[in-house]
All heavy atoms as an XYZ file, in Angstrom:
795
protein
N      51.643    123.300     77.103
C      51.397    124.170     78.253
C      52.511    125.147     78.440
O      52.241    126.343     78.725
C      51.258    123.283     79.504
C      50.994    124.173     80.744
S      50.769    123.154     82.170
C      51.800    124.019     83.304
N      53.751    124.768     78.265
C      54.895    125.699     78.439
C      54.794    126.849     77.455
O      55.030    128.001     77.809
C      56.213    124.940     78.240
C      57.450    125.800     78.461
C      57.501    126.367     79.877
C      58.690    124.955     78.210
N      54.363    126.570     76.216
C      54.252    127.651     75.217
C      53.239    128.706     75.703
O      53.486    129.913     75.608
C      53.808    127.046     73.887
C      53.723    128.074     72.757
C      53.234    127.394     71.471
N      53.365    128.225     70.300
C      52.546    129.230     70.044
N      51.586    129.619     70.849
N      52.692    129.934     68.908
N      52.123    128.266     76.202
C      51.077    129.209     76.697
C      51.574    130.002     77.879
O      51.286    131.187     77.996
C      49.784    128.503     77.037
C      49.047    127.997     75.805
O      49.206    128.554     74.737
N      48.225    126.975     75.964
N      52.279    129.335     78.770
C      52.845    130.024     79.947
C      53.824    131.122     79.510
O      53.754    132.246     80.015
C      53.523    128.980     80.878
C      54.165    129.565     82.120
C      53.118    130.115     83.084
C      54.969    128.452     82.811
N      54.696    130.734     78.653
C      55.717    131.705     78.181
C      55.070    132.840     77.393
O      55.544    133.989     77.469
C      56.776    131.005     77.323
C      57.634    130.023     78.120
C      58.654    129.326     77.136
C      58.367    130.668     79.269
N      54.013    132.588     76.671
C      53.307    133.664     75.927
C      52.741    134.673     76.877
O      52.783    135.856     76.559
C      52.230    133.045     75.064
C      51.590    133.991     74.053
C      52.629    134.628     73.151
C      50.559    133.252     73.218
N      52.353    134.288     78.047
C      51.898    135.223     79.056
C      53.046    136.135     79.501
O      52.846    137.351     79.616
N      54.232    135.565     79.732
C      55.392    136.371     80.082
C      55.748    137.339     78.971
O      56.111    138.501     79.169
C      56.599    135.495     80.378
C      56.462    134.704     81.666
C      56.968    133.370     81.706
C      55.866    135.193     82.789
C      56.880    132.626     82.860
C      55.773    134.445     83.952
C      56.281    133.161     83.976
N      55.640    136.855     77.740
C      55.956    137.661     76.574
C      54.977    138.852     76.453
O      55.429    139.992     76.197
C      55.953    136.813     75.281
C      57.213    135.892     75.316
C      55.950    137.696     74.026
C      57.156    134.786     74.287
N      53.733    138.618     76.691
C      52.739    139.700     76.660
C      53.045    140.782     77.705
O      52.986    141.952     77.427
C      51.342    139.163     76.878
C      50.830    138.398     75.676
C      49.431    137.862     75.953
C      48.891    137.111     74.744
N      47.493    136.618     75.010
N      53.439    140.345     78.879
C      53.830    141.315     79.927
C      55.024    142.082     79.498
O      55.089    143.296     79.659
C      54.100    140.604     81.297
C      52.784    139.982     81.816
C      54.688    141.548     82.315
C      52.924    139.063     82.987
N      55.990    141.418     78.896
C      57.254    142.049     78.426
C      56.902    143.099     77.370
O      57.471    144.183     77.310
C      58.191    140.970     77.918
C      59.618    141.402     77.891
N      60.511    141.113     78.834
C      60.295    142.164     76.963
C      61.658    141.610     78.501
N      61.592    142.235     77.410
N      55.997    142.765     76.434
C      55.609    143.640     75.359
C      54.938    144.893     75.998
O      55.299    146.022     75.630
C      54.645    142.981     74.408
C      55.414    141.914     73.528
C      53.989    143.991     73.472
C      54.497    141.020     72.733
N      54.047    144.700     76.934
C      53.393    145.849     77.560
C      54.386    146.712     78.296
O      54.290    147.948     78.263
C      52.277    145.362     78.529
C      51.035    144.782     77.879
C      50.085    144.257     78.984
C      50.347    145.746     76.968
N      55.346    146.090     78.959
C      56.402    146.853     79.673
C      57.136    147.776     78.734
O      57.293    148.963     78.990
C      57.339    145.855     80.347
C      58.582    146.539     80.854
C      58.572    147.325     82.024
C      59.767    146.426     80.166
C      59.720    147.950     82.490
C      60.927    147.039     80.599
C      60.892    147.819     81.771
O      61.996    148.449     82.225
N      57.597    147.222     77.600
C      58.367    148.053     76.667
C      57.494    149.123     75.977
O      57.937    150.224     75.714
C      59.132    147.195     75.654
C      60.379    146.625     76.251
N      61.470    147.390     76.488
C      60.655    145.402     76.662
C      62.401    146.646     77.049
N      61.965    145.432     77.135
N      56.261    148.749     75.672
C      55.354    149.688     75.023
C      54.982    150.799     75.961
O      54.632    151.914     75.500
C      54.088    148.987     74.532
N      55.134    150.604     77.248
C      54.882    151.692     78.227
C      56.080    152.649     78.265
O      55.921    153.802     78.604
C      54.652    151.047     79.602
N      57.267    152.153     77.948
C      58.463    152.977     77.926
C      58.578    153.840     76.704
O      58.966    155.029     76.743
C      59.693    152.131     78.109
C      59.846    151.317     79.357
C      61.097    150.433     79.299
C      59.864    152.207     80.597
N      58.262    153.237     75.527
C      58.392    153.920     74.261
C      57.646    153.091     73.194
O      57.399    151.914     73.399
C      59.845    154.060     73.889
C      60.126    155.155     72.826
O      59.160    155.882     72.481
O      61.264    155.284     72.436
N      57.409    153.721     72.075
C      56.761    152.973     70.978
C      57.684    151.840     70.509
O      58.888    152.050     70.416
C      56.405    153.923     69.823
N      57.132    150.705     70.224
C      57.889    149.562     69.813
C      57.338    149.031     68.468
O      56.180    149.271     68.152
C      57.901    148.440     70.860
C      58.615    148.852     72.133
C      56.493    147.978     71.170
N      58.159    148.268     67.766
C      57.695    147.638     66.532
C      58.164    146.169     66.536
O      59.040    145.801     67.343
C      58.183    148.382     65.270
C      59.672    148.507     65.158
C      60.387    147.608     64.380
C      60.332    149.573     65.731
C      61.769    147.720     64.238
C      61.711    149.693     65.598
C      62.433    148.794     64.878
O      63.790    148.882     64.735
N      57.598    145.375     65.645
C      57.746    143.918     65.666
C      59.171    143.453     65.655
O      59.594    142.642     66.523
N      59.995    143.865     64.712
C      61.351    143.349     64.619
C      62.176    143.719     65.858
O      62.925    142.897     66.367
C      62.049    143.871     63.357
C      63.477    143.410     63.115
C      63.538    141.864     63.066
C      64.065    143.994     61.877
N      61.963    144.926     66.354
C      62.681    145.315     67.577
C      62.282    144.389     68.734
O      63.166    143.936     69.505
C      62.366    146.771     67.914
C      63.180    147.237     69.117
C      64.446    147.748     69.097
C      62.820    147.132     70.509
N      64.859    147.989     70.385
C      63.872    147.614     71.252
C      61.651    146.665     71.154
C      63.828    147.665     72.678
C      61.636    146.714     72.535
C      62.712    147.223     73.269
N      60.979    144.085     68.841
C      60.524    143.204     69.891
C      61.107    141.799     69.755
O      61.526    141.179     70.744
C      59.022    143.153     69.968
C      58.323    144.329     70.561
C      56.829    144.343     70.236
C      58.569    144.409     72.069
N      61.175    141.281     68.505
C      61.780    139.944     68.285
C      63.231    139.924     68.789
O      63.661    139.021     69.481
C      61.646    139.543     66.814
C      60.183    139.218     66.498
C      62.566    138.355     66.493
C      59.930    138.978     65.015
N      63.967    140.983     68.471
C      65.395    141.054     68.891
C      65.445    141.256     70.383
O      66.364    140.623     71.021
C      66.055    142.220     68.131
C      66.205    141.914     66.659
C      66.673    143.141     65.884
O      66.760    144.275     66.392
O      66.961    142.930     64.643
N      64.643    142.065     70.947
C      64.638    142.301     72.416
C      64.355    140.996     73.176
O      65.007    140.665     74.116
C      63.650    143.391     72.772
C      63.271    143.471     74.253
C      64.406    143.775     75.206
O      65.444    144.325     74.775
O      64.289    143.442     76.374
N      63.322    140.331     72.740
C      62.960    139.040     73.388
C      64.026    137.987     73.210
O      64.265    137.171     74.107
C      61.578    138.576     72.868
C      60.379    139.448     73.356
C      59.157    139.138     72.487
C      60.096    139.243     74.799
N      64.751    138.027     72.111
C      65.830    137.064     71.875
C      66.962    137.288     72.924
O      67.582    136.320     73.342
C      66.394    137.223     70.455
N      67.126    138.525     73.357
C      68.159    138.805     74.393
C      67.800    138.110     75.694
O      68.705    137.901     76.571
C      68.274    140.302     74.642
C      68.905    141.083     73.553
N      70.193    140.826     73.105
C      68.452    142.098     72.801
C      70.509    141.642     72.132
N      69.438    142.437     71.909
N      66.524    137.769     75.880
C      66.058    137.102     77.103
C      65.839    135.606     76.865
O      65.222    134.952     77.733
C      64.786    137.790     77.586
C      64.998    139.225     77.973
N      65.629    139.618     79.132
C      64.707    140.352     77.312
C      65.686    140.932     79.174
N      65.138    141.403     78.076
N      66.260    135.105     75.725
C      66.173    133.681     75.472
C      64.913    133.229     74.776
O      64.675    132.018     74.615
N      64.072    134.158     74.371
C      62.809    133.786     73.657
C      63.071    133.861     72.163
O      63.565    134.861     71.643
C      61.683    134.736     73.979
C      61.246    134.709     75.444
C      61.694    135.693     76.316
C      60.366    133.752     75.899
C      61.300    135.644     77.649
C      59.956    133.723     77.242
C      60.411    134.696     78.069
O      60.020    134.680     79.380
N      62.762    132.774     71.483
C      62.876    132.731     70.000
C      61.531    132.787     69.401
O      60.803    131.795     69.328
C      63.631    131.429     69.591
O      63.722    131.365     68.224
N      61.127    134.004     69.032
C      59.794    134.214     68.487
C      59.863    134.467     67.014
O      60.672    135.208     66.506
C      59.178    135.464     69.150
C      57.958    135.249     69.997
C      58.277    134.345     71.162
C      57.388    136.565     70.435
N      58.970    133.803     66.301
C      58.853    134.067     64.884
C      57.820    135.172     64.627
O      56.985    135.419     65.527
C      58.362    132.798     64.138
O      57.017    132.547     64.467
N      57.904    135.808     63.519
C      56.881    136.812     63.189
C      55.456    136.225     63.224
O      54.507    136.883     63.602
C      57.251    137.296     61.779
C      58.736    137.033     61.699
C      58.925    135.773     62.505
N      55.332    134.957     62.909
C      54.041    134.283     62.878
C      53.489    134.120     64.275
O      52.283    133.830     64.441
N      54.275    134.255     65.290
C      53.802    134.216     66.676
C      53.656    135.645     67.215
O      52.672    135.983     67.912
C      54.806    133.425     67.586
O      54.848    132.076     67.109
C      54.307    133.413     69.050
N      54.671    136.470     66.953
C      54.616    137.825     67.517
C      53.496    138.691     67.000
O      52.783    139.286     67.742
C      55.977    138.543     67.292
C      55.963    139.940     67.839
C      55.907    139.939     69.356
C      57.202    140.712     67.367
N      53.321    138.753     65.688
C      52.359    139.650     65.118
C      50.929    139.337     65.535
O      50.171    140.246     65.904
C      52.543    139.826     63.606
C      53.811    140.612     63.298
C      54.973    139.964     62.882
C      53.834    141.991     63.548
C      56.106    140.672     62.637
C      55.023    142.692     63.293
C      56.108    142.064     62.840
O      57.286    142.782     62.605
N      50.497    138.083     65.538
C      49.184    137.795     66.073
C      49.038    138.183     67.531
O      47.969    138.608     67.970
C      49.025    136.292     65.876
C      49.909    135.983     64.718
C      51.106    136.912     64.903
N      50.125    138.085     68.316
C      50.085    138.477     69.691
C      49.894    139.983     69.792
O      49.045    140.448     70.594
C      51.388    138.013     70.417
O      51.507    136.639     70.311
C      51.375    138.467     71.895
N      50.635    140.780     68.968
C      50.491    142.228     69.001
C      49.092    142.602     68.575
O      48.412    143.452     69.224
C      51.490    142.847     68.072
C      52.944    142.844     68.525
C      53.850    143.312     67.415
C      53.169    143.734     69.754
N      48.543    141.965     67.540
C      47.238    142.254     67.094
C      46.149    141.937     68.136
O      45.204    142.706     68.288
C      46.936    141.507     65.759
C      47.826    141.885     64.687
N      48.054    141.073     63.577
C      48.589    142.990     64.440
C      48.913    141.655     62.760
N      49.225    142.845     63.279
N      46.319    140.833     68.852
C      45.368    140.521     69.896
C      45.429    141.511     71.042
O      44.379    141.904     71.614
C      45.518    139.075     70.392
O      46.677    138.930     71.191
N      46.608    141.909     71.422
C      46.769    142.933     72.465
C      46.111    144.291     72.045
O      45.530    144.966     72.904
C      48.236    143.157     72.860
C      48.895    141.988     73.615
C      50.411    142.214     73.693
C      48.335    141.926     75.046
N      46.202    144.556     70.757
C      45.568    145.783     70.284
C      44.024    145.590     70.246
O      43.290    146.496     70.704
C      46.084    146.101     68.880
C      45.559    147.429     68.366
C      46.214    147.861     67.073
O      46.773    147.030     66.316
O      46.140    149.082     66.790
N      43.537    144.487     69.756
C      42.093    144.224     69.756
C      41.496    144.276     71.136
O      40.347    144.725     71.358
C      41.781    142.859     69.149
C      41.496    142.860     67.702
C      40.927    141.550     67.186
N      41.519    140.344     67.762
C      42.655    139.789     67.336
N      43.292    140.233     66.350
N      43.120    138.644     67.937
N      42.257    143.794     72.116
C      41.762    143.748     73.521
C      41.889    145.119     74.208
O      41.453    145.271     75.347
C      42.541    142.691     74.303
C      42.252    141.274     73.802
C      43.269    140.223     74.312
O      44.132    140.574     75.156
O      43.149    139.083     73.876
N      42.502    146.093     73.523
C      42.572    147.424     74.037
C      43.779    147.767     74.870
O      43.842    148.826     75.484
N      44.777    146.852     74.908
C      45.974    147.091     75.721
C      47.065    147.898     74.925
O      47.911    148.510     75.586
C      46.578    145.771     76.182
C      45.618    144.972     77.040
C      45.238    143.647     76.655
C      45.037    145.496     78.178
C      44.363    142.959     77.389
C      44.154    144.752     78.955
C      43.838    143.460     78.559
O      42.945    142.735     79.304
N      47.019    147.798     73.635
C      47.988    148.539     72.813
C      47.178    149.289     71.748
O      46.087    148.976     71.402
C      48.919    147.564     72.060
C      49.889    146.723     72.830
C      50.651    145.784     71.921
C      50.876    147.607     73.599
N      47.875    150.365     71.235
C      47.334    151.051     70.042
C      48.505    151.143     69.086
O      49.672    151.137     69.494
C      46.767    152.397     70.399
C      47.769    153.357     71.013
C      47.081    154.592     71.567
O      45.894    154.676     71.662
N      47.873    155.607     71.909
N      48.172    151.221     67.813
C      49.238    151.263     66.831
C      49.069    152.440     65.887
O      47.983    152.959     65.718
C      49.356    149.963     66.029
O      48.200    149.814     65.222
N      50.204    152.780     65.298
C      50.196    153.784     64.211
C      51.232    153.421     63.194
O      52.297    152.844     63.538
C      50.466    155.191     64.748
C      51.853    155.399     65.256
C      52.123    156.882     65.619
O      51.548    157.774     64.972
O      52.956    157.107     66.524
N      50.951    153.705     61.968
C      51.942    153.448     60.900
C      52.846    154.669     60.739
O      52.371    155.778     60.716
C      51.229    153.120     59.612
C      50.406    151.862     59.641
C      49.666    151.607     58.334
C      48.802    150.333     58.475
N      48.016    150.116     57.262
N      54.134    154.361     60.570
C      55.142    155.416     60.322
C      56.008    154.955     59.208
O      56.287    153.737     59.039
C      56.018    155.623     61.554
C      55.316    156.079     62.810
C      56.314    156.320     63.899
N      55.666    156.444     65.191
C      56.293    156.510     66.364
N      57.630    156.350     66.390
N      55.649    156.618     67.472
N      56.492    155.916     58.417
C      57.420    155.560     57.348
C      58.830    155.838     57.890
O      59.155    156.936     58.351
C      57.158    156.434     56.090
C      58.223    156.138     55.034
C      55.764    156.187     55.561
N      59.670    154.770     57.843
C      61.018    154.829     58.330
C      61.899    154.356     57.226
O      61.754    153.193     56.745
C      61.206    153.968     59.590
C      62.665    153.981     60.074
C      60.260    154.405     60.704
N      62.864    155.194     56.799
C      63.758    154.880     55.737
C      63.012    154.315     54.489
O      63.423    153.339     53.865
C      64.825    153.883     56.154
C      65.722    154.451     57.263
C      66.736    153.458     57.822
O      66.825    152.348     57.273
O      67.428    153.814     58.777
N      61.907    154.949     54.146
C      61.129    154.591     52.974
C      60.215    153.395     53.140
O      59.568    153.006     52.210
N      60.217    152.806     54.325
C      59.388    151.619     54.586
C      58.377    151.929     55.632
O      58.632    152.628     56.614
C      60.277    150.442     55.030
C      61.270    149.977     53.968
C      62.013    148.752     54.392
N      61.086    147.680     54.599
C      61.385    146.562     55.246
N      62.611    146.412     55.722
N      60.527    145.610     55.414
N      57.197    151.349     55.434
C      56.123    151.566     56.408
C      56.302    150.547     57.589
O      56.546    149.355     57.331
C      54.779    151.306     55.757
C      53.681    151.785     56.623
C      52.337    151.850     55.812
O      52.328    152.137     54.629
N      51.264    151.587     56.471
N      56.216    151.075     58.774
C      56.382    150.217     59.965
C      55.301    150.554     60.956
O      54.904    151.744     61.096
C      57.739    150.554     60.593
C      58.121    149.709     61.773
C      59.512    150.078     62.301
N      60.540    149.592     61.461
C      61.785    150.028     61.459
N      62.169    150.998     62.285
N      62.701    149.503     60.642
N      54.737    149.580     61.617
C      53.692    149.789     62.588
C      54.295    149.831     63.988
O      54.978    148.899     64.447
C      52.622    148.671     62.534
C      51.448    148.897     63.440
C      50.384    147.845     63.264
N      49.775    147.899     61.911
C      48.746    148.632     61.567
N      48.187    149.410     62.439
N      48.278    148.598     60.332
N      54.062    150.952     64.677
C      54.548    151.115     66.025
C      53.426    150.995     67.033
O      52.299    151.448     66.773
C      55.154    152.521     66.201
C      56.572    152.637     65.652
C      56.768    152.882     64.296
C      57.666    152.551     66.479
C      58.062    152.997     63.787
C      58.957    152.651     65.953
C      59.107    152.873     64.627
O      60.372    152.946     64.099
N      53.751    150.370     68.149
C      52.752    150.064     69.167
C      53.049    150.813     70.459
O      54.244    150.843     70.863
C      52.687    148.584     69.471
C      52.208    147.733     68.314
C      53.099    147.325     67.332
C      50.863    147.403     68.188
C      52.669    146.564     66.261
C      50.400    146.639     67.109
C      51.339    146.251     66.123
O      50.910    145.511     65.076
N      52.041    151.408     71.087
C      52.209    152.052     72.369
C      51.114    151.525     73.319
O      50.072    151.023     72.834
C      52.116    153.568     72.311
O      50.898    153.928     71.655
C      53.286    154.145     71.552
N      51.386    151.608     74.576
C      50.400    151.109     75.550
C      49.229    152.095     75.730
O      49.416    153.310     75.522
C      51.109    150.881     76.896
C      50.317    149.914     77.783
C      51.466    152.181     77.597
C      51.103    149.331     78.955
N      48.071    151.569     76.001
C      46.870    152.391     76.255
C      46.690    152.500     77.761
O      47.311    151.833     78.556
C      45.643    151.704     75.652
O      45.420    150.460     76.331
C      45.791    151.487     74.134
N      45.809    153.389     78.189
C      45.451    153.462     79.628
C      45.043    152.120     80.179
O      45.415    151.711     81.311
C      44.356    154.487     79.732
C      44.633    155.387     78.573
C      45.130    154.492     77.460
N      44.253    151.387     79.396
C      43.813    150.032     79.830
C      45.056    149.068     79.927
O      45.106    148.247     80.816
C      42.813    149.459     78.800
C      42.267    148.095     79.202
C      41.236    147.594     78.192
O      40.680    148.355     77.405
N      40.993    146.305     78.225
N      46.021    149.241     79.019
C      47.235    148.435     79.071
C      48.046    148.771     80.268
O      48.641    147.868     80.866
N      48.073    150.048     80.666
C      48.829    150.480     81.835
C      48.244    149.775     83.075
O      48.942    149.299     83.935
C      48.817    152.001     82.002
C      49.365    152.424     83.367
C      49.614    152.645     80.865
N      46.923    149.755     83.169
C      46.224    149.092     84.302
C      46.543    147.631     84.287
O      46.826    147.029     85.347
C      44.699    149.332     84.223
C      44.312    150.746     84.548
C      42.796    150.924     84.406
O      42.040    149.905     84.519
O      42.386    152.081     84.200
N      46.444    146.980     83.131
C      46.719    145.522     83.022
C      48.176    145.219     83.409
O      48.416    144.224     84.113
C      46.424    145.050     81.641
N      49.089    146.067     82.992
C      50.512    145.863     83.317
C      50.732    145.985     84.835
O      51.459    145.209     85.430
C      51.415    146.878     82.564
C      52.915    146.782     82.829
C      53.487    145.424     82.531
C      53.622    147.898     82.057
N      50.130    146.975     85.432
C      50.253    147.124     86.908
C      49.722    145.937     87.625
O      50.339    145.451     88.571
C      49.525    148.418     87.334
N      48.571    145.454     87.187
C      48.006    144.284     87.866
C      48.855    143.022     87.637
O      49.086    142.239     88.508
C      46.591    143.971     87.305
C      45.857    142.924     88.011
C      44.411    142.708     87.530
O      43.844    143.699     87.030
O      43.910    141.618     87.644
N      49.380    142.901     86.387
C      50.262    141.730     86.085
C      51.547    141.777     86.889
O      52.006    140.730     87.373
C      50.562    141.681     84.603
N      52.070    142.969     87.074
C      53.317    143.098     87.883
C      53.038    142.686     89.317
O      53.856    141.998     89.919
C      53.786    144.551     87.835
C      54.523    144.932     86.590
C      54.868    146.381     86.652
N      56.170    146.611     86.052
C      56.636    147.772     85.790
N      55.976    148.895     86.064
N      57.855    147.910     85.235
N      51.911    143.127     89.865
C      51.613    142.763     91.262
C      51.456    141.233     91.379
O      51.989    140.643     92.283
C      50.330    143.470     91.697
N      50.726    140.621     90.456
C      50.557    139.171     90.496
C      51.857    138.452     90.257
O      52.152    137.439     90.939
C      49.540    138.753     89.437
C      48.122    139.308     89.611
C      47.472    138.634     90.778
C      46.012    139.086     90.863
N      45.386    138.628     92.056
N      52.658    138.953     89.357
C      53.946    138.361     89.080
C      54.859    138.429     90.310
O      55.541    137.437     90.682
C      54.622    139.044     87.883
C      55.972    138.485     87.408
C      55.808    137.041     86.983
C      56.442    139.320     86.198
N      54.885    139.587     90.936
C      55.714    139.776     92.163
C      55.272    138.762     93.259
O      56.099    138.114     93.888
C      55.567    141.206     92.673
C      56.529    141.509     93.796
C      56.511    142.987     94.176
N      57.132    143.781     93.076
C      56.470    144.669     92.312
N      55.203    144.903     92.492
N      57.105    145.342     91.376
N      53.956    138.635     93.437
C      53.438    137.737     94.485
C      53.797    136.287     94.120
O      54.266    135.496     95.021
C      51.930    137.859     94.516
C      51.265    136.918     95.503
C      49.747    137.019     95.439
O      49.200    138.128     95.090
O      49.075    136.043     95.720
N      53.694    135.918     92.863
C      54.012    134.549     92.435
C      55.498    134.243     92.570
O      55.886    133.219     93.083
C      53.572    134.358     90.999
C      53.842    132.983     90.386
C      53.073    131.910     91.119
C      53.513    133.009     88.901
N      56.339    135.204     92.165
C      57.797    135.014     92.249
C      58.203    134.878     93.704
O      59.019    134.017     94.079
C      58.539    136.165     91.549
C      60.014    136.201     91.921
C      58.342    136.085     90.064
N      57.630    135.728     94.557
C      57.980    135.638     95.982
C      57.658    134.267     96.569
O      58.431    133.670     97.326
C      57.241    136.729     96.750
C      57.779    138.126     96.526
O      58.899    138.241     95.940
O      57.099    139.092     96.896
N      56.529    133.718     96.144
C      56.134    132.428     96.660
C      56.950    131.306     96.068
O      57.423    130.427     96.756
C      54.638    132.174     96.357
C      54.145    130.849     96.958
C      52.632    130.687     96.760
O      51.910    131.646     96.765
O      52.227    129.516     96.577
N      57.107    131.308     94.711
C      57.785    130.213     94.054
C      59.271    130.177     94.373
O      59.853    129.103     94.492
C      57.512    130.326     92.560
C      58.364    129.327     91.751
C      56.057    130.079     92.223
N      59.900    131.331     94.497
C      61.318    131.371     94.716
C      61.721    131.512     96.168
O      62.905    131.609     96.491
C      61.975    132.527     93.949
C      61.841    132.408     92.403
C      62.485    133.602     91.739
C      62.362    131.128     91.867
N      60.765    131.461     97.106
C      61.051    131.593     98.491
C      61.816    130.365     99.054
O      61.754    129.303     98.595
C      59.770    131.812     99.297
C-alpha cells in the first residue's frame, strides 16, 4: 500500500517539474532522490509512459552529446490534473497536519 501511495506523490512531482520545463528520466531519478525517493529506471520509465498514454505528458526525442534522450513536457490535460491534484493535496495536508 505504501508503494502505491508514494507513487501518487511521485506522479504529482513529475507533473510539477514537467510544467516548469522539459524533463528526462535520469534527471527525475536524481531530483526525486533529493526528496528521499529511491526510484529505479524500472519503476520510473513505466510511470512516465503511463502518464504519456493517459495524456498528461508528451515526449520528444532529442540528441544530447551524441545520445538520444526522451524529454517530457506537460500537456493541457496534465496542467488540469496537476491543478486538481494540488487542490486535493492542500485539502488533505490541511486536515492531516492540523
